[in-house]
Structure formats: structure tokens, C-alpha cells
N, C-alpha and C positions, 0 to 999 in steps of 0.2 A: 504494500500500500504506500503510495507516494504521499509524503507530507510536505507542507510548506513551512519554512522556517524563517521567521522575521528577526530582524536585528536593528539596532540603532535607537531604540527608545531611551528615555532618561528624564532627569530633572532639568527643567529649563525655567527661564524667567520671561516675563512678558517682553515681546519684541525679539526674542532669540530665534535661532534657526535650528533645525534638526533634520537629519536625513535618515529615512527608514529604508531598509532593504528587505527583500524577500526572495528566497531561492528554494526550489524543490529539492527533496532528498533523492529523487530519481528522475527518470525521463518522463516527460509529458508530451504526447503527440497531439497534433491537430488543435493547437491552441488558437482561440479566437480573440480573447482579450485577457488582460491582466489588470488588477485594480486593487483598491483599498476601501475598506469600510471602517467605521469606528463605533464604539459603544461606551456610553457612560453608565455608571452604576444605576440600576433601576430604570434604565431607558432602553428603548429598542435600538438595535443596530441600525446605523444610518450610512448611506452611501457617501463616499468622499470623492473618488475619482477613478477613472479607468482609462486604459489606452489599448487600442486594437493592435493586432499584429501589423496592420497597415500604417500605423503611426497616428491615427486619429485619437485625440484625447478629449475627455469630457470631465467636467467638474461640478460638484455641488455649488450652489450659489454662495454658500457660507465660506468657501475656501478659494473662490476664483480670485486670481490676482496675487494670491499669497502662496499657494501650493502648486507644485509642478510634478506631474507623474511622468515617468519615463520607463522604458523597458529594453531588455536585451533579449530579442527573440531567440537567438541561438541557444541561450542558456535558460530560457523561461524565467528570467530574473526581472523583477519589477522594483522600482524605486519611488519614493515619495519625498521630494524636497519640500520642507515646510518652513516658510519664512514668516517673520512678524507674528510669531505665535502669540495667541491670546489665551486667557484663562479658560474660555469656553472650548478651547481645543484639547483640554485635558481629557483624554479618553484612552481606552485600549484600542489600538489600531490592528486590524487583521487584514491580511492580504487574501486575494481571491484570484484564481485562474480558472477560466472557463474553456473547456475543450469541447469540440463538437465534430461528429463524423457521421455522415449518412443519416442525418436527422436526429441522432441521439446525442444529448449533451451531458457533460459531467462537470461539477464544480469542485475544485480543490480549495481548502481553507487552511489558513495558518492558525496557530494557537493564540496569537495576539502579542503585541508588545506595548508597554505602558508609556505614555507621554504625560508627564505631570508638570504643571506650572507651579513653581514654588514661590511665586511673587507674593 
């Protein structure tokens, strides 16, 4: 079973930057997109951003202009550059990779990495 492993979370202060990374433990075929979600305690998981294998990126309105998602298709690695971090960005961030082939799709998820604003 392939797992996604995130890294790069930590303690930050308002206005700081942080870069998250996510890589699979094994090979993933037929990737369609790679992205990020986040979840605060007691809240539902929310979409942050994703990038297709063709390079098209989309963002939640709350992070547009501050976060940048990028990917390495050859290694199925996805990154999230977060700038000008705010207290409301304090969440557990999880990466997601969607693969699809002949009409059947599969979602891979990471365990999550914590980003905490200590301001």
C-alpha cells in the first residue's frame, strides 16, 4: 500500500513562510492531480490547492496570492509554499494525489503535518 509522507510543518509567526513537501512511499501510476487540504480541530477538512499533471493550479480563495502549489510529476512529489502566514492558517495540512485509469479513480492521502502560528 503506497503512503504519502508530508514534511516541512512547524512553528511559525504571523507573516512567516513555510514550505511543505509530500512524496509517496512507492510508485503511483496515472496521476491526474496532486494537492493539499487542511483541517483545524473540530472542523471539516477544507481544500487548499491542487495542481494537475499538466501544470494547471487552483487555489482556495483564502490562500490565493499567498500560497503556491507546485509538483514534480516524475516523482509524484507535491509542494506547498506558504507565505505571509496568518493565525487562521494554523491547521494540519494533508496532501492528496488522485490517480485515474479507464474511468476508475483512487485517492492517496498523507497523515498530515502541523503548521502552528505561535504569535
